[in-house]
C-alpha positions as a LaTeX table, in Angstrom:
\begin{tabular}{lrrr}
\hline
Residue & $x$ (\AA) & $y$ (\AA) & $z$ (\AA) \\
\hline
Met1 & $-19.52$ & $-23.25$ & 16.80 \\
Trp2 & $-17.59$ & $-22.26$ & 14.29 \\
Ala3 & $-16.71$ & $-19.01$ & 15.63 \\
Asp4 & $-17.87$ & $-16.28$ & 17.62 \\
Val5 & $-15.77$ & $-13.13$ & 15.74 \\
Cys6 & $-13.18$ & $-14.36$ & 13.70 \\
Val7 & $-12.35$ & $-10.61$ & 12.36 \\
Ile8 & $-14.31$ & $-7.49$ & 12.53 \\
Pro9 & $-13.06$ & $-4.75$ & 10.29 \\
Ser10 & $-14.66$ & $-1.84$ & 10.17 \\
Ile11 & $-14.14$ & 1.71 & 8.51 \\
Tyr12 & $-11.55$ & 2.86 & 11.52 \\
Asn13 & $-8.87$ & $-0.24$ & 11.45 \\
Val14 & $-10.57$ & $-1.75$ & 13.97 \\
Ile15 & $-9.78$ & $-5.53$ & 14.04 \\
Ala16 & $-10.51$ & $-8.09$ & 16.65 \\
Tyr17 & $-9.99$ & $-11.94$ & 16.77 \\
Thr18 & $-10.60$ & $-14.69$ & 18.60 \\
Thr19 & $-9.70$ & $-17.95$ & 19.22 \\
Cys20 & $-12.40$ & $-19.78$ & 16.41 \\
Ser21 & $-12.92$ & $-23.67$ & 16.23 \\
Ala22 & $-13.35$ & $-25.51$ & 12.69 \\
Pro23 & $-16.83$ & $-27.16$ & 12.11 \\
His24 & $-16.29$ & $-30.75$ & 12.24 \\
Thr25 & $-12.78$ & $-31.10$ & 13.50 \\
Gly26 & $-12.72$ & $-29.37$ & 16.62 \\
Asp27 & $-9.28$ & $-27.90$ & 15.68 \\
Ser28 & $-8.81$ & $-24.48$ & 17.89 \\
Val29 & $-7.55$ & $-21.79$ & 15.67 \\
Ser30 & $-6.29$ & $-19.40$ & 18.18 \\
Ala31 & $-5.48$ & $-15.52$ & 17.16 \\
Lys32 & $-4.14$ & $-12.71$ & 18.41 \\
Met33 & $-6.65$ & $-10.08$ & 19.97 \\
Val34 & $-5.44$ & $-6.98$ & 18.28 \\
Val35 & $-6.99$ & $-4.10$ & 18.32 \\
Gly36 & $-5.18$ & $-0.92$ & 17.02 \\
Ala37 & $-4.96$ & 1.72 & 18.74 \\
Phe38 & $-8.76$ & 3.83 & 17.85 \\
Pro39 & $-7.31$ & 6.77 & 15.55 \\
Ile40 & $-9.41$ & 9.53 & 17.48 \\
Ala41 & $-7.72$ & 12.26 & 14.92 \\
Lys42 & $-9.37$ & 9.90 & 11.97 \\
Leu43 & $-12.80$ & 9.98 & 13.75 \\
Leu44 & $-12.27$ & 14.28 & 14.17 \\
Tyr45 & $-11.55$ & 14.68 & 10.44 \\
Leu46 & $-14.54$ & 12.14 & 9.63 \\
Gly47 & $-16.91$ & 14.38 & 11.88 \\
Val48 & $-15.84$ & 17.60 & 10.46 \\
Arg49 & $-16.30$ & 16.21 & 6.71 \\
Gln50 & $-19.89$ & 15.16 & 7.76 \\
Met51 & $-20.36$ & 18.62 & 9.11 \\
Ser52 & $-19.13$ & 20.13 & 5.79 \\
Lys53 & $-22.44$ & 19.23 & 4.63 \\
Pro54 & $-24.89$ & 21.09 & 5.64 \\
Val55 & $-22.42$ & 24.18 & 6.74 \\
Ala56 & $-22.69$ & 23.75 & 2.67 \\
Asn57 & $-25.62$ & 23.59 & 2.52 \\
Arg58 & $-26.76$ & 26.53 & 4.73 \\
Ile59 & $-24.00$ & 28.99 & 2.31 \\
Lys60 & $-26.01$ & 27.83 & $-0.43$ \\
Ala61 & $-29.31$ & 28.96 & 1.51 \\
Gly62 & $-28.18$ & 31.86 & 2.11 \\
Ala63 & $-26.42$ & 32.38 & $-1.07$ \\
Arg64 & $-29.38$ & 32.18 & $-2.78$ \\
Arg65 & $-31.16$ & 34.34 & $-0.59$ \\
Ser66 & $-28.94$ & 37.41 & $-0.44$ \\
Glu67 & $-28.19$ & 39.30 & $-4.11$ \\
Phe68 & $-24.57$ & 40.51 & $-2.87$ \\
Phe69 & $-23.27$ & 37.08 & $-2.28$ \\
Lys70 & $-25.42$ & 35.92 & $-5.24$ \\
Asn71 & $-24.35$ & 38.46 & $-7.55$ \\
Tyr72 & $-20.96$ & 38.52 & $-6.28$ \\
Val73 & $-20.00$ & 35.15 & $-5.84$ \\
Cys74 & $-22.40$ & 32.93 & $-6.88$ \\
Leu75 & $-22.82$ & 34.35 & $-10.84$ \\
Pro76 & $-19.04$ & 34.96 & $-11.97$ \\
Pro77 & $-18.00$ & 31.24 & $-11.04$ \\
Ala78 & $-21.05$ & 29.38 & $-12.69$ \\
Gln79 & $-21.19$ & 31.87 & $-16.04$ \\
Leu80 & $-17.53$ & 30.62 & $-16.05$ \\
Tyr81 & $-17.92$ & 27.15 & $-15.55$ \\
His82 & $-20.99$ & 27.26 & $-17.81$ \\
Trp83 & $-18.86$ & 29.08 & $-21.06$ \\
Ile84 & $-15.85$ & 26.34 & $-20.39$ \\
Glu85 & $-17.96$ & 23.58 & $-20.52$ \\
Met86 & $-20.48$ & 24.34 & $-23.85$ \\
Arg87 & $-16.96$ & 25.36 & $-25.16$ \\
Thr88 & $-15.54$ & 21.91 & $-24.46$ \\
Lys89 & $-18.95$ & 20.21 & $-26.02$ \\
Met90 & $-19.37$ & 22.21 & $-28.46$ \\
Arg91 & $-15.64$ & 21.31 & $-29.56$ \\
Ile92 & $-16.17$ & 18.04 & $-28.93$ \\
Met93 & $-18.82$ & 18.10 & $-31.68$ \\
Gly94 & $-17.26$ & 19.98 & $-33.59$ \\
Phe95 & $-18.73$ & 23.26 & $-33.63$ \\
Arg96 & $-15.48$ & 25.46 & $-33.43$ \\
Gly97 & $-17.14$ & 28.99 & $-33.77$ \\
Ala98 & $-20.46$ & 28.95 & $-31.72$ \\
Thr99 & $-21.53$ & 31.21 & $-29.27$ \\
Ile100 & $-22.31$ & 30.12 & $-26.18$ \\
Lys101 & $-25.41$ & 32.44 & $-24.13$ \\
Pro102 & $-25.27$ & 33.02 & $-21.15$ \\
Leu103 & $-27.46$ & 31.14 & $-18.32$ \\
Asn104 & $-29.99$ & 33.04 & $-16.73$ \\
Glu105 & $-29.81$ & 34.57 & $-13.97$ \\
Asp106 & $-31.68$ & 32.07 & $-11.35$ \\
Ala107 & $-29.66$ & 28.23 & $-12.96$ \\
Ala108 & $-26.53$ & 30.50 & $-12.47$ \\
Ala109 & $-27.69$ & 31.12 & $-9.18$ \\
Glu110 & $-28.23$ & 27.63 & $-8.45$ \\
Leu111 & $-25.03$ & 26.43 & $-10.07$ \\
Gly112 & $-22.87$ & 28.69 & $-8.50$ \\
Ala113 & $-24.46$ & 27.73 & $-5.31$ \\
Glu114 & $-23.64$ & 24.13 & $-5.88$ \\
Leu115 & $-20.81$ & 24.99 & $-7.26$ \\
Leu116 & $-19.66$ & 27.28 & $-3.87$ \\
Gly117 & $-21.05$ & 24.17 & $-1.51$ \\
Glu118 & $-18.65$ & 21.85 & $-3.42$ \\
Ala119 & $-15.89$ & 24.23 & $-2.83$ \\
Val120 & $-16.55$ & 24.02 & 0.60 \\
Ile121 & $-16.96$ & 19.85 & 1.21 \\
Phe122 & $-13.39$ & 19.77 & $-1.19$ \\
Leu123 & $-11.39$ & 22.52 & 0.78 \\
Val124 & $-12.61$ & 21.17 & 3.86 \\
Gly125 & $-11.75$ & 17.30 & 2.99 \\
Gly126 & $-8.28$ & 19.00 & 1.73 \\
Gly127 & $-7.78$ & 20.31 & 4.90 \\
Cys128 & $-8.44$ & 17.34 & 6.88 \\
Met129 & $-6.19$ & 15.33 & 3.89 \\
Val130 & $-3.45$ & 18.06 & 5.17 \\
Leu131 & $-4.43$ & 17.65 & 8.97 \\
Glu132 & $-3.45$ & 14.10 & 9.08 \\
Tyr133 & $-0.45$ & 13.99 & 6.58 \\
Ser134 & 1.30 & 16.70 & 8.76 \\
Arg135 & 0.04 & 14.29 & 11.90 \\
Gln136 & 1.18 & 11.65 & 10.15 \\
Ala137 & 4.83 & 13.05 & 9.43 \\
Ala138 & 5.09 & 13.90 & 12.39 \\
Asn139 & 4.76 & 10.38 & 14.46 \\
Ser140 & 7.33 & 9.76 & 11.46 \\
Arg141 & 9.20 & 11.86 & 12.59 \\
Arg142 & 9.47 & 11.36 & 16.72 \\
Lys143 & 9.92 & 7.72 & 16.18 \\
Glu144 & 13.51 & 8.34 & 13.61 \\
Glu145 & 14.08 & 10.91 & 16.57 \\
Glu146 & 13.64 & 7.89 & 19.62 \\
Leu147 & 15.03 & 5.43 & 17.20 \\
Asn148 & 18.27 & 7.81 & 16.63 \\
Glu149 & 18.25 & 8.27 & 20.67 \\
Thr150 & 18.55 & 4.59 & 21.69 \\
Leu151 & 20.64 & 3.64 & 18.31 \\
Thr152 & 23.25 & 6.40 & 19.82 \\
Ser153 & 22.64 & 5.41 & 23.69 \\
Leu154 & 23.19 & 1.68 & 22.36 \\
Gln155 & 26.60 & 3.11 & 20.29 \\
Thr156 & 27.20 & 4.90 & 23.81 \\
Gln157 & 27.54 & 1.78 & 25.74 \\
Leu158 & 29.16 & $-0.38$ & 23.03 \\
Ala159 & 31.60 & 1.62 & 23.14 \\
Glu160 & 31.57 & 1.81 & 27.26 \\
Leu161 & 31.90 & $-1.68$ & 26.84 \\
Thr162 & 34.81 & $-2.29$ & 24.39 \\
Leu163 & 36.68 & 0.81 & 27.17 \\
Thr164 & 35.75 & $-1.84$ & 29.72 \\
Thr165 & 36.88 & $-5.00$ & 27.97 \\
Glu166 & 40.17 & $-3.62$ & 27.03 \\
Thr167 & 40.81 & $-2.37$ & 30.90 \\
Leu168 & 40.05 & $-5.74$ & 32.24 \\
Asp169 & 42.34 & $-7.63$ & 29.12 \\
Ala170 & 45.17 & $-5.38$ & 29.39 \\
Gln171 & 44.64 & $-5.70$ & 33.74 \\
Leu172 & 44.63 & $-9.43$ & 33.02 \\
Arg173 & 47.83 & $-9.54$ & 30.36 \\
Glu174 & 49.59 & $-8.14$ & 33.03 \\
Val175 & 48.54 & $-10.22$ & 36.31 \\
Asn176 & 50.06 & $-13.10$ & 33.65 \\
Arg177 & 52.98 & $-11.25$ & 33.40 \\
Gln178 & 53.55 & $-11.14$ & 37.08 \\
Leu179 & 52.75 & $-14.41$ & 37.04 \\
Met180 & 55.32 & $-15.41$ & 34.90 \\
His181 & 57.46 & $-13.84$ & 36.98 \\
Phe182 & 56.87 & $-15.45$ & 40.25 \\
Pro183 & 59.07 & $-18.36$ & 41.10 \\
Val184 & 57.47 & $-22.24$ & 40.43 \\
Pro185 & 57.44 & $-23.81$ & 44.02 \\
Thr186 & 59.54 & $-27.23$ & 44.36 \\
Lys187 & 58.25 & $-30.36$ & 45.60 \\
Lys188 & 59.70 & $-32.01$ & 48.45 \\
\hline
\end{tabular}
């Protein structure tokens, strides 16, 4: 059998390796069992982003039902979007002075609700990106601080060992100096 499991990648960056044997040769290729730390934060962010779609759909449905929401939240951005889109298309086609008719109220309310839903999804996704970036930055800072503490500790230990070595060297020189002053015994 070639392999039970050689590589299992997933969207959560979890990778597993096992021992694989090559077909026909019987050679065994052993690999380390590597399973990345399951990123719980990424799973939560993914859940939040997935939950933002139904929330956006409910907001869109509420926007279609509420007159205030429709008139003051959905219609103005929809009409602005329509005006910019049509103006751009007209300029691309070479019609510079053409007037652009506004969308009817139903089409504008539908477009405004869609824009609002997409804005909610975009904002939730952007928020998740910002949170992930700040989490990664905090982890990076923490690791750098640990590295600096380790480096400082090692430098302190090195200074202490250097001082101890110098002290022992001085004591050794003193012992050697004293030995030189002792008379050498004569053989009989």
